[in-house]
PAVO-914240 format. One record per residue (C-alpha): x, y, z; residue in three letters. Coordinates in steps of 0.2 Angstrom, whole numbers, plus 5000, padded with zeros to 4 digits. Layout:
// PAVO-914240
XYZALA;...
***
This chain:
// PAVO-914240
516548445490SER;517648405474GLY;518648545476VAL;519248475493LEU;519348295487SER;520648355475TYR;521448445487LEU;521648295498LYS;522348165485GLU;523448295475THR;524148405489PHE;525248325502THR;526348455509HIS;525148535522THR;525548685528PRO;524348655543SER;523248535552TYR;521848585545ASP;522448515527MET;522748355532SER;521848215523PRO;521048185539ALA;520248345539MET;519848365523LEU;518848195525ASN;517848265536VAL;517748445526LEU;517048345511VAL;515948235522LYS;515248405530MET;515048455511MET;513848325506LEU;512648325520ALA;512448515518GLN;512048475498ALA;510948365504GLN;509748465517GLU;509948595501CYS;509048445491VAL;507548435505PHE;507248605508GLU;507048645489GLN;505848495488ILE;504948575503GLY;505248745495LEU;503348775486PRO;502548695502GLY;502148515510ILE;500448435507ARG;499848325520ASN;499448205508GLU;500048025509PHE;501047985496PHE;501948155498THR;502348135517LEU;503147945512VAL;504348035501LYS;504648175513MET;505148085527THR;506447975520GLN;506948135511GLU;507248215528VAL;507848035536ALA;509148035524LYS;509648195530VAL;509748155549GLY;510748005545GLU;512148085534VAL;512348255548TYR;512448085561MET;513848035551LEU;514848185550VAL;514448215570ASN;515548055572THR;516748085559ALA;517148265569MET;517248175585ASN;518748065579GLN;520448085587GLU;521348155581PRO;520148285571VAL;519348295586LYS;520348415593GLU;520748545578ASN;518648555576ILE;517748715583PRO;516648665596TYR;515148745587SER;515148645574TRP;515148475580SER;513748515590LYS;512848595576LEU;512948455566ALA;512148335582GLN;510748465582ILE;510448445564LYS;510448285565SER;509248245580ASP;508048395572HIS;507948305555TYR;507648115561LYS;506348215574ALA;505448255557LEU;505548105549ALA;504548045566HIS;503348185566TYR;502848145547PHE;502547975547ILE;501648005563ALA;500548135551THR;500147995539ILE;499547885551LEU;498647985561CYS;497848105547ASP;497747985533HIS;496547825538GLU;496347725523LEU;494747765514GLN;493447635501SER;494147715484GLY;496247715490ASP;497247585483ASP;497747465496GLU;499347375489ASP;500147545483GLN;500047615502GLN;500447455510GLU;502047465499LYS;502547645500ALA;502447615520LEU;503347455520SER;504747545512GLN;504947655527LEU;505347535539TYR;506847395541ASP;505647295553TYR;503747315563MET;503547315580PRO;503247145586GLU;501247095584GLY;500947225570LEU;500747205551MET;501047365537VAL;499347305530LEU;498547265548THR;498947445554VAL;498247525539LEU;496447445542LYS;496647445559ASP;496347615565LYS;496547605583VAL;498447515581GLN;498747645568ARG;498547775579LYS;499447685594GLN;501047665581LEU;500847865576GLY;500747905596LYS;502447815595ALA;503147925582HIS;502748045590LEU;503748015606ARG;505147995596LYS;505048135588ALA;504748235605ILE;506048135613VAL;507348225598TYR;506748395597HIS;507348405616GLU;509048305614GLU;509348475599ALA;508748585609LEU;509648515627ARG;511348505614VAL;511048695608CYS;511048775627GLY;512748695630LEU;513348785617CYS;513748975620LYS;513849005602LYS;512648915597LEU;511348975609ARG;511449135603ASN;510949105587ILE;509049175587ASP;508549085571VAL;509348935576LEU;508248935592GLN;506649005583GLU;506748855572VAL;507148725586LEU;505648785597THR;504448795584ALA;504748615577ALA;504648545595HIS;502948635600LYS;502348585583ARG;502648405587SER;501948415605LEU;500248475598LEU;499948375585LYS;500348225604TYR;499148315615ALA;497848335597GLN;498048105599GLN;497948095617GLU;496747985627THR;496347885641GLU;497347715636ASP;498747785634ASP;499647695649PHE;499247535640LEU;500247595625SER;501947485625LEU;502247505607ILE;503847585603GLN;504247675585ALA;505447585571PRO;506847655565ASP;506547755548ILE;507747695533LEU;508147855526PRO;508047865507LYS;508347995493THR;507948015476GLU;509148145472HIS;511048075474LYS;511948185481ILE;513848155473GLU;515648235472THR;515948315455ILE;517848345456ALA;518448525446PRO;518848535428GLN;520148655427PHE;519848675409SER;518348745409LYS;518848875421VAL;519749055415LYS;520449115429VAL;521549275428LYS;523249295436ASP;523149385452PHE;524749485448PHE;524149535430HIS;524049715436ARG;525749735441LEU;526149685423GLY;527349555411PRO;528349465422LEU;529949455411THR;530149635414VAL;529449685432PHE;530149545443SER;530949555459ALA;532649555450LYS;532549745445GLN;532249885453ARG;531250035450TRP;531050205451THR;529450275458ALA;528250335442PRO;528550495437ARG;527050615428THR;527650685413ILE;526450815404HIS;526650785384ILE;526350935372HIS;526050915355HIS;527451015344GLU;527151035326ALA;526350875327GLY;527750775333GLU;528050695350LEU;529850725352GLY;530050545354PHE;529950365347SER;529150185356LEU;530050035355LYS;529849845361GLY;528049795368GLY;527249765384SER;527649885389PRO;528350005375VAL;530150105380GLN;530450265376ILE;531650295359TYR;532650425351CYS;532150555362LEU;532550725357ASP;533550805371PRO;532750995367VAL;531050925366CYS;529750975379SER;529350805387ALA;531150785390ALA;531350955400SER;530250885411MET;531150735414GLY;530650615403LEU;532150485397LYS;532650365386GLU;532450195390GLY;530750245403ASP;529550095403TYR;527750195398VAL;526650115412VAL;525050235410SER;524350365397VAL;522950475403GLY;522650365418GLY;522450215407VAL;523650065414ASP;524450005397CYS;525649905405LYS;525049755392TRP;524849875377LEU;526149875364GLY;526649995352VAL;525450035339ASN;524050025355GLU;525150155364VAL;525350275349LEU;523550265344GLU;523050345364LYS;524450465361LEU;523750555345LYS;521950515350SER;521850685360VAL;522450785347GLY;523250955350GLU;522850905368GLN;524050895381PRO;523950715389ILE;524850655405GLU;525950485407ILE;526750405420GLU;528450325416VAL;529750225425ILE;531650185425SER;532650025428CYS;533850055441GLN;535549975438ASP;535649855452ALA;537649835450ALA;537750015455ALA;536849995471SER;537949875477MET;539649895486HIS;541149815474SER;541749725491LYS;540949545493CYS;540149595513ALA;539049475524THR;537749585535TYR;536749495551SER;535449625560VAL;536149655577GLY;537949585572MET;539249705564GLN;539649745544LYS;541049615543THR;541949605525TYR;542449445518SER;544349395522LEU;544749365506ILE;544249525499CYS;545149595515LEU;546749495510ALA;546849565492MET;546449735497GLU;548049705508GLU;549149615498GLY;549049765485LYS;549349925497ILE;550849825504ASP;551449665495GLN;552849655505THR;552049665522LYS;551749475530LYS;549949435526ALA;549249405548PRO;548649245550LEU;546749195544LYS;545549185557LEU;543749085556PRO;542349175549PHE;541249175562LEU;542749225574SER;543249365565TRP;542149495568GLY;542649485588THR;544449475584LYS;544749615572ASN;543449725580ARG;544349865574GLN;544449835555LYS;542549785556ALA;541949955554ALA;540649985541SER;540549925523THR;540350115517LEU;542450135523CYS;543349975521LEU;544749975535PRO;546449985527SER;548249985533ALA;549250125526VAL;551250105529ALA;552050215539GLY;550350265546SER;550550255565SER;548750265568GLN;547050215557ILE;545550335555LYS;544050235553LYS;542250295553LYS;540850185562LEU;539550125559SER;537750145568PRO;537549985569PHE;539249955577THR;538450055593LEU;537349905595LEU;538649785593ASN;538749665610THR;539649505616GLU;538149425615SER;537549465598SER;539049405592LEU;539149215587TYR;
***
């Protein structure tokens, strides 16, 4: 919840709606509700004793869970979040709200039906505990009177059971509306078992005077002894590792450099010598390579970067650490992997060119004008056309980046090498 809250406050440029403040606000509430649910489950994990004050505590805790899930369900059904929340999510929040509200009414009904006031019980403590569960009492009833009067106690307990059954049935009904939730067997089992338990409890309390019982069960006040709070992430205390750590130091292995594929070199110690030295660090480079050593004959070059020794990555190791690994094998041959940095400038054509998919490769007018000027300075420069229309007007001069079109003085015909991309050209592919 704290991480989502941090994103809501700091991440302003949202790439999609699921990272918008409105959506993050709903997700924060959902996380807090799940945390509250975990608190209730932890309290009930050892078992819930059928004891007056224990059931009072459990009633308030489970009522709190039902309340927070009700708030989550309300938030999920607000515009414009509603359109982007999965249907099963909002329905599950509604199911949990109804289920936990039903449990709250079941627990308080158990208090009223199973625990009659005995002579040795503390009336004041029970009255205080029970009064904290209600915001109001039904008309004509008092908390102390309910505790002492067996009939009123039973009638109020049955009213809570009826309300619990209504909530259970609603949870089952909503679960049946969603195909995804309907196929979750564990969810169906939990809801059905809780419903049957409330029905059994109600059947045990039935008497002939039920038609005269018109008491409506009051709402239960939620309360928790374990307040759930959002904790902001403390980045200074979290130790993280760069995702791209295995690629090596960024200053060397960046997209600005072009590298060959790793080459495996078998090194043999010749009279205790390697035939080369090392320099730099993270990673180390081959330096002062003896051209007649066995490593050089196998393809090792001056300036190669050593990326692994004996199958162990060493992009982040210094000269001393790599030398220790090389000398640790003694006289036995060892494999190293090296890579070479390709010259980016050599792979680029000396002429300025532009290329677009599906279009001819065309040269800058400036470059062509300079070349024509070198070939024939006395020749009058042709009229320069706009760049976007130049390829259309001069198809014969826009052949390939591998062979510049040029005009040779005195020649009547220009020989051209057409690029394969020229065959793809159509009128519609040009601007």
